[in-house]
C-alpha positions as CSV (number, residue, x, y, z in Angstrom):
1,M,94.1,101.9,99.0
2,R,92.0,103.1,96.1
3,Q,89.7,100.7,94.2
4,W,90.6,99.8,90.6
5,N,88.9,101.7,87.9
6,A,85.8,99.8,86.7
7,A,87.2,99.7,83.2
8,L,89.8,97.2,84.4
9,D,87.4,94.8,86.1
10,R,87.0,92.5,83.1
11,W,90.7,91.7,83.2
12,R,90.8,90.8,86.9
13,I,90.2,87.0,86.8
14,A,92.2,86.4,83.5
15,C,95.4,88.0,84.9
16,R,96.7,85.5,87.4
17,A,100.1,84.7,85.9
18,Y,101.9,86.1,88.9
19,M,100.4,83.5,91.2
20,S,102.3,80.6,89.7
21,D,105.1,82.0,87.5
22,L,107.0,85.0,88.8
23,G,109.4,85.1,85.9
24,G,106.6,85.0,83.4
25,W,104.8,87.8,85.1
26,R,107.9,89.9,85.2
27,D,108.7,89.2,81.5
28,A,105.2,90.1,80.5
29,L,105.4,93.3,82.5
30,L,108.6,94.3,80.7
31,D,107.1,93.5,77.4
32,G,103.9,95.3,78.1
33,I,105.0,98.5,79.7
34,V,108.8,99.1,79.9
35,M,109.9,97.8,76.5
36,P,106.7,97.5,74.4
37,R,106.9,94.4,72.2
38,P,104.1,92.1,71.0
39,A,105.5,89.2,73.1
40,A,103.1,89.2,76.1
41,P,100.3,86.6,75.6
42,A,96.7,87.7,75.6
43,P,94.8,88.3,77.9
44,L,97.8,89.5,80.0
45,R,99.0,91.7,77.1
46,D,95.5,93.4,76.9
47,Y,95.4,93.8,80.7
48,L,98.8,95.5,80.7
49,Q,97.8,97.8,77.8
50,A,94.7,98.8,79.7
51,L,96.7,99.3,82.9
52,A,99.3,101.4,81.1
53,M,96.5,103.7,79.7
54,R,95.3,104.2,83.2
55,V,98.4,104.7,85.4
56,V,101.5,105.0,83.1
57,P,102.2,108.5,81.6
58,A,102.9,108.9,78.0
59,P,106.6,108.5,77.0
60,D,107.0,112.2,76.4
61,S,105.3,113.3,79.6
62,R,106.5,113.5,83.2
63,P,104.5,112.3,86.2
64,V,103.5,114.5,89.0
65,F,101.9,113.1,92.2
66,V,100.2,116.2,93.6
67,F,98.5,114.1,96.3
68,N,99.5,111.1,98.3
69,S,96.7,108.8,99.6
70,E,99.1,106.3,101.2
71,A,98.0,105.1,104.6
72,D,99.9,106.2,107.7
73,V,100.2,102.8,109.3
74,D,104.0,103.1,109.2
75,I,104.1,106.3,111.3
76,P,104.6,105.5,115.0
77,R,101.8,106.8,117.2
78,A,104.2,108.2,119.8
79,G,106.2,111.3,118.9
80,V,109.8,112.2,119.9
81,T,110.9,115.1,122.1
82,P,111.6,117.8,121.1
83,G,110.9,116.5,117.6
84,L,112.7,115.3,114.5
85,D,116.0,117.0,113.7
86,T,116.0,115.9,110.0
87,A,113.2,114.5,107.9
88,F,114.0,113.0,104.4
89,V,110.6,113.0,102.7
90,L,109.2,112.4,99.2
91,A,107.8,115.4,97.3
92,S,104.5,113.8,96.5
93,G,101.5,115.0,98.3
94,F,101.4,116.0,102.0
95,K,102.4,112.8,103.8
96,S,105.5,114.7,104.7
97,N,103.4,117.0,106.8
98,R,101.5,114.1,108.4
99,I,104.9,112.6,109.3
100,L,106.2,115.8,110.9
101,E,103.1,116.5,112.8
102,S,102.9,112.9,114.1
103,F,106.6,112.8,115.2
104,G,106.9,116.4,116.2
105,F,109.4,119.0,115.0
106,H,111.1,122.1,116.3
107,E,112.5,125.4,114.9
108,Q,115.8,123.8,113.8
109,T,114.3,120.8,112.0
110,T,115.6,120.4,108.5
111,V,113.3,119.0,105.8
112,V,114.9,117.4,102.8
113,F,112.5,116.8,100.0
114,Y,113.8,114.3,97.5
115,D,112.3,112.7,94.4
116,Y,113.2,111.4,91.0
117,S,110.5,113.7,89.5
118,A,111.8,117.2,88.9
119,P,108.2,118.6,88.4
120,A,107.2,117.1,91.7
121,L,110.1,118.9,93.4
122,A,109.3,122.2,91.6
123,L,105.6,122.0,92.7
124,K,106.7,121.3,96.3
125,R,109.0,124.3,96.3
126,L,106.3,126.6,94.9
127,T,103.9,125.3,97.5
128,V,106.3,125.8,100.5
129,E,107.4,129.2,99.4
130,E,104.2,130.7,98.1
131,W,101.1,129.0,99.6
132,D,99.5,130.3,102.7
133,G,97.9,127.0,103.6
134,A,94.3,127.9,102.7
135,D,92.3,126.8,99.6
136,F,94.8,124.5,98.0
137,G,92.6,124.1,94.9
138,A,92.8,127.8,94.1
139,F,96.5,127.9,94.7
140,F,97.2,124.8,92.5
141,L,95.2,126.2,89.6
142,R,97.0,129.5,89.9
143,V,100.6,128.0,89.8
144,R,99.8,125.1,87.4
145,P,100.6,127.2,84.2
146,R,103.9,128.3,85.7
147,L,104.8,124.7,86.6
148,E,103.9,123.5,83.1
149,A,105.9,126.3,81.5
150,M,109.0,125.0,83.4
151,F,108.7,121.6,81.7
152,D,107.2,122.6,78.3
153,G,103.8,121.5,79.4
154,R,104.7,117.7,79.3
155,L,103.3,116.8,82.7
156,T,100.9,114.1,83.7
157,Y,99.0,114.6,86.9
158,M,98.4,111.3,88.6
159,Q,94.8,110.8,90.0
160,A,93.7,113.0,87.1
161,E,90.0,112.9,88.2
162,A,90.9,115.0,91.3
163,F,91.8,118.0,89.1
164,K,88.5,118.7,87.4
165,T,87.6,121.8,89.5
166,E,88.9,123.8,92.5
167,G,86.3,121.9,94.6
168,T,87.5,118.4,93.6
169,I,91.1,119.5,94.3
170,N,90.2,120.7,97.8
171,H,88.2,117.6,98.4
172,E,91.2,115.4,97.6
173,F,93.4,117.5,99.8
174,Q,91.0,117.2,102.8
175,A,90.7,113.5,102.3
176,E,94.5,113.1,102.5
177,M,94.9,115.3,105.6
178,R,91.9,114.6,107.9
179,A,93.4,111.5,109.6
180,V,96.1,113.6,111.2
181,F,94.8,117.2,111.2
182,A,91.5,117.4,113.1
183,S,90.5,120.9,112.0
184,F,91.5,123.7,109.7
185,D,93.0,125.6,112.7
186,H,95.1,122.6,113.5
187,W,96.4,122.4,109.9
188,I,97.1,126.1,109.5
189,A,99.0,126.3,112.7
190,H,101.2,123.4,111.5
191,W,101.7,124.9,108.1
192,R,102.8,128.3,109.4
193,R,105.4,126.6,111.6
194,F,106.4,124.3,108.8
195,K,107.1,127.1,106.4
196,Q,109.7,128.6,108.7
197,L,111.9,125.5,108.7
198,T,114.9,124.9,106.5
199,H,113.9,123.1,103.3
200,R,116.1,121.4,100.8
201,Y,115.2,119.9,97.4
202,V,117.1,117.0,95.9
203,E,116.4,115.3,92.5
204,I,117.6,111.7,93.1
205,D,116.7,108.1,92.4
206,L,117.3,105.9,95.5
207,I,118.0,102.8,93.5
208,A,119.9,104.2,90.5
209,Q,122.1,106.5,92.5
210,P,123.1,104.8,95.8
211,D,126.3,106.8,96.2
212,E,124.5,110.1,95.8
213,V,121.9,108.9,98.3
214,V,124.6,108.1,100.9
215,A,126.1,111.6,100.3
216,M,122.6,113.2,100.6
217,I,122.0,111.5,104.0
218,G,125.5,112.2,105.2
219,G,125.2,115.9,104.4
220,A,122.0,116.5,106.2
221,A,121.3,113.8,108.8
222,R,121.8,114.7,112.5
223,G,120.2,113.8,115.8
224,V,116.9,112.1,115.4
225,C,116.0,111.4,111.8
226,A,113.1,110.0,109.8
227,M,113.2,108.9,106.2
228,W,110.1,108.1,104.2
229,I,110.7,105.8,101.2
230,S,107.2,104.6,100.7
231,D,107.2,101.2,98.8
232,M,109.5,102.5,96.0
233,F,111.8,99.5,96.3
234,N,108.9,97.2,95.3
235,A,107.1,99.5,92.9
236,P,106.6,98.3,89.3
237,Y,109.2,100.7,88.1
238,A,111.8,99.3,90.5
239,V,110.9,95.6,90.0
240,S,110.9,95.9,86.2
241,K,114.1,97.9,85.9
242,F,116.3,96.6,88.7
243,S,117.3,93.2,89.9
244,W,116.5,92.1,93.5
245,A,120.2,92.2,94.3
246,R,120.5,95.8,93.0
247,R,117.4,96.9,95.0
248,G,118.8,95.1,98.0
249,S,122.2,96.7,97.9
250,A,120.8,100.2,97.3
251,F,118.5,99.7,100.4
252,T,121.4,98.4,102.5
253,A,123.5,101.5,101.6
254,L,120.6,103.8,102.4
255,A,119.8,102.2,105.8
256,G,123.5,102.0,106.7
257,A,124.1,105.7,106.0
258,L,121.0,106.7,108.0
259,A,122.2,104.6,111.0
260,Q,125.8,106.0,110.7
261,H,124.8,109.7,110.6
262,S,122.0,109.8,113.2
263,D,121.6,109.3,116.9
264,A,118.3,107.5,116.3
265,H,116.3,107.0,113.1
266,F,113.0,105.8,111.7
267,L,112.7,104.3,108.2
268,L,109.2,104.5,106.9
269,G,108.4,102.2,104.0
270,G,109.1,98.7,102.7
271,A,112.4,96.9,102.3
272,P,113.0,95.2,98.9
273,A,110.9,92.0,98.5
274,F,112.0,89.2,96.3
275,W,109.9,89.6,93.1
276,G,111.4,88.6,89.8
277,T,114.8,87.3,89.0
278,A,117.9,87.8,91.1
């Protein structure tokens, strides 16, 4: 978990509405970020504006999570034999590789990259198809102009401080990977095997498109499956846009499809928590 930027420290004590009034916090969040209106009271309004400047892309841009620093506590320590048959994984960062290495995979494993972000999927496809696994910083700087040309340059790279130089990019990559891959040789052997697998790319929103999610799972799941959903059902985007009932029903449909179409499955991430109005 990354520390808040120092510029936000002065708002930390003042912003405590969520501790006593969930509805008030949710309404202020809607006012401050999703539907900007001058209704959120200060200092909460000021906090939300500062937060939006830090982590929310401009309305005319599209977010790209090149890295993923999420912890691996949800990945079981023991693998499966001979490995996963299907892995449904988000396109952001390289946690997909940490998952596959931890569980194990074989030559017939299918990897389904899914994401609501088309640029994230495009970057993942470029990475899988063209990168040799060495010097990610140089590779990213080389393909970045092509990626931006696909989307008229309207991209916002999250964790922007990591993209200052080739060195800072490689440092971030190594920080993400070192918990699972003990050496460069370990990583490169994994990457070469990984590139030979069948990869699919699906642009989809798990909450907004539950029927399409069920179809995606039904069309690719087999044998032993893992699906990484992170904490997307409780993210600010999900909580501010969808009711708890809607998030719950979408999660139930997803989990049911995974159980129906697999012999065994692992669901990595958080179920919807009650936050906001029903």
